[in-house]
Steps between C-alpha positions, in 0.01 A plus 500: 500500500128494572294537814135430546314667781139474604311725740155371588307330220421809295853647477769315305832625366732310267827696503803431282852640529754482216850631551785553252850583616813646343794362695857623446794342682855638512824367646654781704807337645604135511231342723273806521209558260213747472148437374236751392139382461234717337148348504204579276162372617162429344231467766134419444220499756187330366244521777126518535537846658828623349663456161842665472797463267834659568851472363830679535848497649521374856764541769858432379751311714877524531691205644867437585607135522826349622619152405647359821626185339492338163703184504522140392664214682833365385393136519327292238153576636515847342263662748442867425326759713440874500358737760378853426362739762341826394357815656302766325225757501168544321427860404153666495442579133171333400163659572372398844188714544282427195141595576153423375212726600739688732589184696836325491456161336628175652865548605599164350377626162728806496805505270729600787507508879611861547763389750873434514543130573808296586596167342725211596563193285694175541563262211683168534570244228645154559586288196633148449590420140185596303249500789456798729299653783427872508353673806391862505382719788368856485389739776342843444448741790242766415482852639207740535398710201371859483144380573616333825439162338746213550494181298582187698856371480552226241697178513550242224707183481537248221699184442535331162676193364631539146667282240738633232497333158745633243451467126721631219388865522225482758487444878171368640422528873174346635406623850268370773455628852297689758423864581372669819379858535399693811358852526439688824183689588478855364457796732350846459664697774495250785176332390528155345308463173260211449539265202875562467796270544524122497706216362502254212703187425536403132657232285728625225599355162715682251730486203810696407645514148845646436636571153817705461436818700122459508310336789127424512334417833144380557331383821154392609389506864195321639364572852514199732372668813424860589370709788417867473391731780131568435199614699176305533352625173792472259696228323832546319647232276830491313499324163775363275792724401696511175839665459706544182829687462758561229860593590784611275860514624705780347 
């Protein structure tokens, strides 16, 4: 993920954020499963006034999900659908107060938020024969950290159409859809922070490859429209995003 920001004509910053995650999922009991996500981030700020590189472990998340239904119809249409609803918590582990010249650098650039945050997810899949529709919703409610700083609450929703093509030993799943992301304005104490929060709507194309117990996922998102909360002297722009993941089922 990359953001470009410009402040006046003589101050430009081209910031990039790369994130790797270790995700473990366990079945606890019948319809109940637990997920643990541990992120590792590489952040780079390449500005005319500041050049900073940072990397390290971020804030891990723990999520419990319950499968409310997972069924197929008994008729010849063979319609299948699943619904999972999850709740979880993000724990303050990553550094959130990195400084340069005794000043805390941009909060968005920190590896962690320093706060305990609460997560809710909803995932629904509807499938007819080899064509399906997957919709995913995520809400994160952020609390105040030790510096009295609160990141804005975050909301994302995506919907993707996919097609399953089975070969002898390989399953190929092309994906196309849309993605929306909203972030609330940050606050320091009760004071709203300028140049924080906003929304972006993106197209999404992806591909999933499944072979035995191994799954490879890749997606590419392109901004269609975006609006970020900025003052009169700043401009923030979201660029294309690339995501790749490898999963192995034990």
